[in-house]
PASEBA-1860 file (N, C-alpha, C; in nm, 3 decimals):
! residues 164
1> MCYQIAWR> -0.412/-0.160/0.389/-0.317/-0.063/0.438/-0.363/-0.006/0.573 ~ -0.494/0.013/0.590/-0.538/0.075/0.715/-0.521/-0.021/0.834 ~ -0.503/-0.150/0.812/-0.471/-0.243/0.921/-0.330/-0.218/0.972 ~ -0.243/-0.165/0.886/-0.103/-0.149/0.920/-0.065/-0.007/0.959 ~ -0.137/0.091/0.909/-0.101/0.231/0.931/-0.211/0.298/1.012 ~ -0.179/0.330/1.137/-0.280/0.384/1.228/-0.338/0.517/1.179 ~ -0.256/0.604/1.119/-0.304/0.736/1.079/-0.384/0.734/0.950 ~ -0.384/0.622/0.882/-0.452/0.614/0.753/-0.596/0.569/0.774
9> GPGDVDIM> -0.689/0.652/0.736/-0.829/0.614/0.748/-0.871/0.529/0.628 ~ -0.975/0.450/0.646/-1.019/0.366/0.534/-1.103/0.445/0.435 ~ -1.045/0.483/0.322/-1.121/0.552/0.219/-1.216/0.456/0.149 ~ -1.168/0.334/0.130/-1.250/0.230/0.071/-1.187/0.096/0.110 ~ -1.256/-0.009/0.077/-1.206/-0.143/0.103/-1.179/-0.206/-0.032 ~ -1.054/-0.244/-0.055/-1.016/-0.308/-0.180/-1.027/-0.459/-0.165 ~ -1.086/-0.523/-0.264/-1.092/-0.668/-0.260/-1.026/-0.724/-0.386 ~ -0.966/-0.839/-0.370/-0.896/-0.903/-0.481/-0.959/-1.039/-0.511
17> YPPMPPEL> -1.089/-1.047/-0.500/-1.159/-1.172/-0.524/-1.223/-1.163/-0.662 ~ -1.160/-1.219/-0.762/-1.216/-1.204/-0.897/-1.310/-1.319/-0.931 ~ -1.424/-1.295/-0.984/-1.499/-1.170/-0.973/-1.574/-1.167/-0.840 ~ -1.628/-1.051/-0.806/-1.704/-1.040/-0.682/-1.831/-1.123/-0.698 ~ -1.853/-1.220/-0.607/-1.973/-1.305/-0.618/-2.101/-1.221/-0.606 ~ -2.208/-1.262/-0.673/-2.334/-1.186/-0.669/-2.385/-1.163/-0.526 ~ -2.368/-1.263/-0.438/-2.416/-1.247/-0.300/-2.340/-1.134/-0.230 ~ -2.209/-1.126/-0.259/-2.129/-1.021/-0.198/-2.166/-0.885/-0.256
25> SEAVRAVA> -2.188/-0.877/-0.386/-2.229/-0.751/-0.450/-2.358/-0.700/-0.389 ~ -2.452/-0.791/-0.367/-2.580/-0.754/-0.307/-2.561/-0.704/-0.164 ~ -2.478/-0.773/-0.088/-2.451/-0.732/0.051/-2.380/-0.597/0.055 ~ -2.289/-0.573/-0.038/-2.216/-0.445/-0.045/-2.314/-0.331/-0.071 ~ -2.407/-0.351/-0.163/-2.507/-0.247/-0.192/-2.596/-0.222/-0.070 ~ -2.634/-0.329/0.000/-2.719/-0.313/0.119/-2.646/-0.235/0.229 ~ -2.519/-0.266/0.250/-2.440/-0.195/0.351/-2.425/-0.048/0.311 ~ -2.401/-0.022/0.183/-2.387/0.115/0.135/-2.514/0.196/0.161
33> RRRHLSAG> -2.630/0.136/0.133/-2.757/0.206/0.159/-2.776/0.231/0.308 ~ -2.753/0.127/0.388/-2.776/0.136/0.532/-2.680/0.235/0.599 ~ -2.556/0.238/0.555/-2.452/0.321/0.619/-2.426/0.453/0.545 ~ -2.505/0.478/0.439/-2.489/0.600/0.360/-2.347/0.614/0.306 ~ -2.297/0.506/0.249/-2.163/0.502/0.189/-2.174/0.519/0.039 ~ -2.065/0.560/-0.023/-2.064/0.571/-0.168/-2.075/0.431/-0.229 ~ -2.118/0.428/-0.352/-2.135/0.298/-0.419/-2.002/0.225/-0.433 ~ -1.892/0.298/-0.436/-1.762/0.235/-0.453/-1.687/0.211/-0.324
41> WMNDGPAQ> -1.759/0.204/-0.212/-1.689/0.186/-0.083/-1.614/0.053/-0.078 ~ -1.663/-0.047/-0.151/-1.589/-0.172/-0.165/-1.546/-0.181/-0.310 ~ -1.417/-0.177/-0.330/-1.358/-0.163/-0.462/-1.298/-0.295/-0.508 ~ -1.354/-0.351/-0.615/-1.298/-0.475/-0.666/-1.201/-0.451/-0.782 ~ -1.162/-0.325/-0.803/-1.063/-0.293/-0.906/-0.931/-0.367/-0.888 ~ -0.880/-0.380/-0.763/-0.754/-0.452/-0.745/-0.763/-0.601/-0.779 ~ -0.882/-0.652/-0.808/-0.892/-0.793/-0.846/-0.808/-0.823/-0.970 ~ -0.783/-0.718/-1.051/-0.698/-0.739/-1.169/-0.557/-0.784/-1.130
49> FAPYGHHV> -0.516/-0.752/-1.005/-0.383/-0.788/-0.959/-0.379/-0.924/-0.890 ~ -0.494/-0.991/-0.885/-0.496/-1.122/-0.820/-0.391/-1.209/-0.885 ~ -0.324/-1.287/-0.806/-0.207/-1.360/-0.856/-0.241/-1.479/-0.946 ~ -0.286/-1.451/-1.067/-0.314/-1.557/-1.162/-0.182/-1.622/-1.204 ~ -0.154/-1.739/-1.152/-0.034/-1.809/-1.192/0.094/-1.755/-1.131 ~ 0.087/-1.650/-1.052/0.208/-1.594/-0.990/0.191/-1.604/-0.839 ~ 0.284/-1.670/-0.773/0.271/-1.689/-0.630/0.295/-1.558/-0.555 ~ 0.200/-1.520/-0.476/0.212/-1.402/-0.390/0.177/-1.445/-0.249
57> ALRTFYPG> 0.266/-1.417/-0.156/0.242/-1.453/-0.017/0.129/-1.368/0.038 ~ 0.030/-1.433/0.095/-0.082/-1.362/0.158/-0.070/-1.374/0.310 ~ -0.094/-1.263/0.377/-0.097/-1.263/0.523/-0.242/-1.253/0.568 ~ -0.276/-1.323/0.673/-0.412/-1.316/0.728/-0.413/-1.214/0.840 ~ -0.496/-1.112/0.824/-0.511/-1.008/0.925/-0.628/-1.039/1.018 ~ -0.731/-1.102/0.963/-0.850/-1.133/1.043/-0.908/-1.265/0.996 ~ -0.900/-1.369/1.080/-0.958/-1.497/1.043/-1.097/-1.513/1.105 ~ -1.199/-1.462/1.037/-1.334/-1.468/1.092/-1.409/-1.592/1.050
65> EHLTVRAP> -1.523/-1.612/1.114/-1.606/-1.728/1.081/-1.667/-1.715/0.942 ~ -1.712/-1.591/0.907/-1.777/-1.569/0.778/-1.694/-1.483/0.683 ~ -1.588/-1.425/0.735/-1.504/-1.338/0.654/-1.359/-1.351/0.699 ~ -1.271/-1.371/0.607/-1.129/-1.373/0.636/-1.064/-1.260/0.560 ~ -0.986/-1.178/0.629/-0.918/-1.065/0.566/-0.772/-1.104/0.546 ~ -0.732/-1.107/0.419/-0.593/-1.138/0.383/-0.542/-1.027/0.292 ~ -0.411/-1.012/0.289/-0.350/-0.913/0.201/-0.218/-0.969/0.149 ~ -0.180/-0.927/0.029/-0.049/-0.966/-0.021/0.060/-0.909/0.069
73> DNRFLLGM> 0.180/-0.965/0.060/0.288/-0.910/0.141/0.317/-0.767/0.097 ~ 0.386/-0.693/0.182/0.406/-0.551/0.157/0.493/-0.523/0.034 ~ 0.576/-0.616/-0.005/0.655/-0.597/-0.127/0.562/-0.594/-0.249 ~ 0.464/-0.687/-0.252/0.369/-0.689/-0.363/0.279/-0.565/-0.359 ~ 0.236/-0.525/-0.237/0.156/-0.403/-0.226/0.232/-0.282/-0.279 ~ 0.362/-0.274/-0.247/0.444/-0.165/-0.298/0.446/-0.169/-0.451 ~ 0.463/-0.286/-0.508/0.458/-0.298/-0.653/0.325/-0.254/-0.710 ~ 0.215/-0.285/-0.642/0.083/-0.242/-0.686/0.072/-0.090/-0.685
81> KVHAARED> 0.126/-0.027/-0.580/0.120/0.119/-0.569/0.201/0.184/-0.681 ~ 0.321/0.132/-0.706/0.405/0.187/-0.813/0.339/0.163/-0.949 ~ 0.284/0.044/-0.968/0.218/0.010/-1.094/0.099/0.103/-1.120 ~ 0.019/0.129/-1.016/-0.100/0.214/-1.031/-0.062/0.361/-1.047 ~ 0.044/0.404/-0.980/0.097/0.540/-0.990/-0.009/0.648/-0.968 ~ -0.088/0.632/-0.863/-0.187/0.735/-0.829/-0.125/0.830/-0.727 ~ -0.144/0.958/-0.748/-0.090/1.059/-0.656/-0.143/1.037/-0.514 ~ -0.267/0.991/-0.503/-0.327/0.967/-0.372/-0.255/0.857/-0.295
89> DAADTIWL> -0.178/0.775/-0.364/-0.109/0.663/-0.300/0.033/0.696/-0.257 ~ 0.078/0.820/-0.275/0.218/0.855/-0.245/0.253/0.825/-0.100 ~ 0.167/0.863/-0.005/0.197/0.839/0.137/0.206/0.689/0.166 ~ 0.116/0.610/0.108/0.121/0.465/0.125/0.249/0.409/0.064 ~ 0.286/0.461/-0.053/0.406/0.414/-0.121/0.529/0.439/-0.035 ~ 0.539/0.558/0.022/0.654/0.591/0.107/0.655/0.503/0.231 ~ 0.539/0.480/0.291/0.533/0.394/0.410/0.579/0.253/0.374 ~ 0.533/0.203/0.259/0.573/0.069/0.216/0.722/0.063/0.182
97> MNDTGLHR> 0.776/0.170/0.126/0.920/0.175/0.100/0.998/0.159/0.230 ~ 0.954/0.232/0.333/1.022/0.223/0.463/1.004/0.086/0.525 ~ 0.883/0.031/0.515/0.855/-0.099/0.577/0.934/-0.212/0.511 ~ 0.945/-0.207/0.379/1.013/-0.314/0.307/1.163/-0.292/0.294 ~ 1.207/-0.168/0.315/1.348/-0.135/0.296/1.386/-0.119/0.150 ~ 1.287/-0.114/0.063/1.312/-0.097/-0.080/1.305/0.052/-0.114 ~ 1.420/0.111/-0.145/1.424/0.254/-0.172/1.481/0.286/-0.309 ~ 1.561/0.195/-0.363/1.624/0.221/-0.492/1.522/0.215/-0.604
105> RADLHDMA> 1.543/0.298/-0.703/1.454/0.302/-0.819/1.440/0.163/-0.881 ~ 1.552/0.093/-0.896/1.548/-0.041/-0.956/1.462/-0.136/-0.874 ~ 1.470/-0.127/-0.740/1.389/-0.214/-0.653/1.240/-0.187/-0.674 ~ 1.204/-0.059/-0.682/1.063/-0.023/-0.699/1.011/-0.070/-0.834 ~ 1.092/-0.053/-0.938/1.052/-0.099/-1.070/1.047/-0.252/-1.076 ~ 1.138/-0.319/-1.004/1.134/-0.466/-0.999/1.003/-0.515/-0.937 ~ 0.959/-0.449/-0.830/0.833/-0.491/-0.765/0.714/-0.464/-0.857 ~ 0.717/-0.352/-0.929/0.610/-0.325/-1.025/0.611/-0.428/-1.138
113> QVVSGSLG> 0.730/-0.477/-1.174/0.741/-0.582/-1.275/0.676/-0.711/-1.226 ~ 0.692/-0.742/-1.097/0.627/-0.861/-1.040/0.476/-0.848/-1.054 ~ 0.424/-0.729/-1.024/0.280/-0.706/-1.037/0.239/-0.720/-1.184 ~ 0.315/-0.659/-1.274/0.284/-0.671/-1.417/0.285/-0.817/-1.461 ~ 0.383/-0.893/-1.408/0.389/-1.035/-1.442/0.265/-1.110/-1.398 ~ 0.207/-1.069/-1.283/0.085/-1.136/-1.238/-0.032/-1.105/-1.330 ~ -0.019/-0.997/-1.408/-0.122/-0.959/-1.505/-0.092/-1.015/-1.644 ~ 0.024/-1.082/-1.657/0.064/-1.132/-1.787/0.121/-1.024/-1.876
121> EVWKPSRV> 0.167/-0.915/-1.816/0.222/-0.802/-1.892/0.372/-0.792/-1.869 ~ 0.436/-0.714/-1.954/0.577/-0.680/-1.937/0.581/-0.537/-1.886 ~ 0.658/-0.512/-1.781/0.665/-0.379/-1.719/0.750/-0.285/-1.802 ~ 0.690/-0.176/-1.842/0.761/-0.065/-1.907/0.705/0.060/-1.841 ~ 0.779/0.120/-1.747/0.723/0.231/-1.670/0.689/0.352/-1.758 ~ 0.574/0.409/-1.730/0.531/0.530/-1.800/0.595/0.652/-1.734 ~ 0.577/0.767/-1.796/0.628/0.892/-1.735/0.564/0.915/-1.598 ~ 0.435/0.888/-1.587/0.364/0.909/-1.461/0.422/0.817/-1.353
129> QKRLVRRC> 0.448/0.692/-1.386/0.504/0.597/-1.290/0.646/0.638/-1.251 ~ 0.726/0.680/-1.348/0.862/0.726/-1.316/0.858/0.850/-1.226 ~ 0.766/0.941/-1.254/0.752/1.063/-1.174/0.712/1.029/-1.031 ~ 0.618/0.936/-1.015/0.577/0.896/-0.879/0.695/0.836/-0.803 ~ 0.771/0.750/-0.868/0.887/0.688/-0.803/0.986/0.796/-0.760 ~ 1.016/0.891/-0.849/1.110/1.000/-0.813/1.058/1.080/-0.694 ~ 0.930/1.115/-0.699/0.871/1.195/-0.591/0.876/1.119/-0.457 ~ 0.837/0.994/-0.460/0.834/0.916/-0.335/0.975/0.894/-0.282
137> RREQRRDA> 1.070/0.869/-0.368/1.208/0.852/-0.323/1.259/0.982/-0.261 ~ 1.230/1.095/-0.324/1.272/1.226/-0.271/1.209/1.251/-0.134 ~ 1.078/1.228/-0.123/1.010/1.250/0.004/1.058/1.153/0.112 ~ 1.084/1.029/0.074/1.132/0.931/0.171/1.269/0.971/0.223 ~ 1.358/1.018/0.137/1.491/1.063/0.181/1.480/1.185/0.271 ~ 1.392/1.277/0.236/1.370/1.396/0.320/1.319/1.356/0.458 ~ 1.222/1.264/0.462/1.168/1.218/0.590/1.275/1.147/0.673 ~ 1.360/1.068/0.608/1.467/0.997/0.679/1.568/1.096/0.737
145> REARRVQR> 1.603/1.201/0.659/1.695/1.304/0.711/1.635/1.373/0.832 ~ 1.507/1.405/0.824/1.439/1.473/0.935/1.435/1.383/1.058 ~ 1.409/1.255/1.039/1.407/1.160/1.153/1.545/1.152/1.218 ~ 1.650/1.149/1.137/1.786/1.146/1.193/1.817/1.274/1.270 ~ 1.771/1.389/1.217/1.793/1.518/1.284/1.723/1.519/1.420 ~ 1.601/1.470/1.425/1.525/1.465/1.551/1.594/1.371/1.649 ~ 1.644/1.256/1.602/1.714/1.162/1.689/1.841/1.224/1.746 ~ 1.917/1.295/1.662/2.039/1.360/1.711/2.006/1.466/1.816
153> KAARTADA> 1.902/1.542/1.792/1.860/1.645/1.888/1.818/1.581/2.019 ~ 1.742/1.473/2.011/1.698/1.403/2.133/1.817/1.346/2.208 ~ 1.916/1.294/2.136/2.036/1.239/2.201/2.115/1.349/2.269 ~ 2.127/1.466/2.205/2.198/1.578/2.267/2.127/1.625/2.393 ~ 1.995/1.628/2.387/1.915/1.670/2.503/1.932/1.571/2.618 ~ 1.933/1.442/2.585/1.948/1.339/2.689/2.088/1.342/2.749 ~ 2.189/1.380/2.670/2.328/1.384/2.720/2.359/1.513/2.795 ~ 2.273/1.614/2.781/2.301/1.743/2.846/2.295/1.727/2.998
161> PQTG> 2.384/1.796/3.070/2.382/1.786/3.217/2.251/1.846/3.272 ~ 2.197/1.780/3.370/2.075/1.825/3.433/2.108/1.928/3.540 ~ 2.037/2.040/3.538/2.058/2.145/3.639/1.934/2.157/3.724 ~ 1.958/2.205/3.845/1.845/2.238/3.930/1.809/2.135/4.021
END
């Protein structure tokens, strides 16, 4: 997410490489010690969402010699955010809603179902997940109204006759 959203700082690095190889685990611990980072600075929790048997389009953000950074498409990331339903992810969820154009409750639940399918589960949204979807939809609509208001104000200012 921090590759795509300039204002979002990297709280941690999520990896979807199941399982994390021992060499990588050792390197992660060494970097944490050297840089005074928390033990969980590299989070392999999202590995549970790795597309076992379910095709997920991956985009390459950084093709390095020793490290390649890839991420699922934003529709799958949105499904992951809705599936996880963490309050800390609300801003990311709203950004992904805007980026993907998926705003309807059914669309958000459909994407979470895709994520559940990659886990071999059937999606049945919990109260927490439904609450997050309602909150994000409400905030996204509020932000869209505010953006339209600012655009109208800017247009009126640009159309106003210049004096002086």
